Steps between C-alpha positions, in 0.01 A plus 500: 500500500159513338651604168727194502206269562300667221793473261547133589129425443516679166803293392331177606175586325677580173658154478333256265292259701563129474218277385356246735530133403128498415545800269795332331299182445201698375709691248677184390165326455369792293813497285474126436131537411586779255770287338264203474228717342744648248631156402146364458382801296806488277451127435137566410602788272750278320229237441237738360393468142538791256123546514501533881790746488320706237191513722718638777672747268842345552741436214670160485839671533387677819364177644819319414720769655290506818480122534878467471568730794611329822235494773695736724498783244195723509 
């Protein structure tokens, strides 16, 4: 009897736990903030002058490639 209860507890503990609604909202908020930051940084990168890019050590082709990525791609 005790072995069955132990086995059942083990099976239940190995299941992936569901996130609470607060955790879901927190993760969603963090994801949206990341997407917004990426979009803003990529817009700024696209608007930088060659001189600014050179100061940062970034080639125009690299800046162009990065700024053309969609916000959801890391």
